[in-house]
Structure formats: structure tokens, C-alpha cells
Residue, then its C-alpha position, 0 to 999 in steps of 0.5 A: m500499498n503506498r504512502r498516500a493512500r494509508k494517510g486518506r484511511r487514517d484520516a477518515a477513521f476517528t480516533l480513539i481520544e476524539l471518539m471518549v471527547v464526542i461522546l463527554l461532550i454529548g453526555v454534557g450536552f444530555s446532562y443540561g438538557l436534563i437539568r433544562l427540561d425540569v425547569l420547563l416542565p412545571r411550564s410545560r403542566l400549565e400549558k398542558a392544562a389550560r390547552g384542555i380547557g380551552t379545547t373541551l370550551t369549544r367542542l361542547r359548544e360546537m357539541a350544543v350547537f349541532g346537536g341541538r340541545s344543551y351542555y354544561l361544563e362542570y367545574d370543580l374548584d376545591e379539586h380541579r377538574y372538570r367534566i362535561y354533563r348534559p340532560t337525557t331525554e324523554a326517550e333516553q329515559a323511557d329508556g331507564a337513563p339517569d336524569y343526566l349522562e356526565t362524563t368522568w372528571s377531567d382533572l389537571p395536571d399535577r400541581v397546577r390547579i384553578e386558582d378562581i374563575q371570573y366573569a365579564s362582570n367581574e364576578r370570581v368563583e375561586r371554590g365549589r361547582f361552578e357550572i356553563e351551560f353551552t346553549p343549542e344557538g350558541e349562547v355562552a357566558g365569558h369567562l376567565v379560568h386563572l390557573i396558576s402552576d406552585d411549582i411555578a416560582e416567578d409572579d409572572r410565568k406561574y400563572f395561564t389564562v384561559e379566555l371564552n368570549p361570548i359574542t364569539g365563542l372563541v376560545s383564548y389564551e394568554a400567558g400571565k393573569k390575564e382579567y377583564a377590562q373594565v368599560r367607564d363610561e362612553y368615552d370607552f367605545r371612541 
């Protein structure tokens, strides 16, 4: 084998030291990634809870409109969970169904809780069970759901708000704790 062929073969291969450096760098990157992942998990759980509630709100409005009957979303603020239910029809009751058909409770992720629910009139519900009706006409009471993570220390990051617009029925999400803007006088409309 000539000298040029040996040199090309040697340049194409890794030495043991190069391989160990690459493995060390991957290990350091992986360790750093685990540390960063731990920081991101609480925020991820908070956003997941908000998306779950928002998806349920959107789905319920569609079910009420297309199904031609009222549906309800019941929040349990003490247990930090929610579920869907609807009254049964007379035909369903004649077949032995209970007065209401309900889904199982959807629990919020660990260490995420509902701090309160706020209406446009600035009323707040902080404890107990609370329900929202979705009518067949698409009507629904607009409200804000304030979610909080017990694992996040910074005030500006530990809240997430889910808003249901009563006019459009659209759901929006906002990092932080959003409040309803209050109309003070007729000049606010200009």
C-alpha cells in the first residue's frame, strides 16, 4: 500500500481520543438538557392544562349547536378538575337513563390548579363547583379561567389564562393573569 493511500485511510477514521471527546460532549449536553427539561416541565404542565380546558370549551359549544341541546361544563375548583354533562331526553329516560349523562372528571396535571373563574361583570368564583351552559343557539357565558402552577416561583410565569369570548365563542390563551378590562364611560368606545 502506498503512502498516500495509508494517509487517506487514517484521515477518514476517528482516533480513540476523538471518540471519547465526542461521547463526553454528548453526555454534558444530555445532562444540561435534563436540567433544562426539569425547569420547563412545570410551564409545560400549565400550558397543557390551559389547552385541555380550551379544547373542551370549543368542543362543547360545537356539540350544543350541532346537537340541538344544551351541554354543561362543570368546574370543581376545590378538586381542580372539570367534566361535561347534559340532560337526558325523555326517550333516554324512558329507557332507564339517569336525568343527566356525564363524563368522568378530567383532572388538571399535578401541581396545577384553578385559582379562580372570573366573569365579565368582574365576579369571581374561587371555591366549590361551578357550571357553564352552552345552549343550542351557541350562547355561553364568557369567562376567564385563571390557572396557576405551584412549581413556578416567578409571579409573571406561574399564571396562565383561558378566555371564552361570549360573543364569538372563541377561546384564547394568554400567559400570565389576564383580567377583564372594565368599561368606565361612553368615551371608552371611541
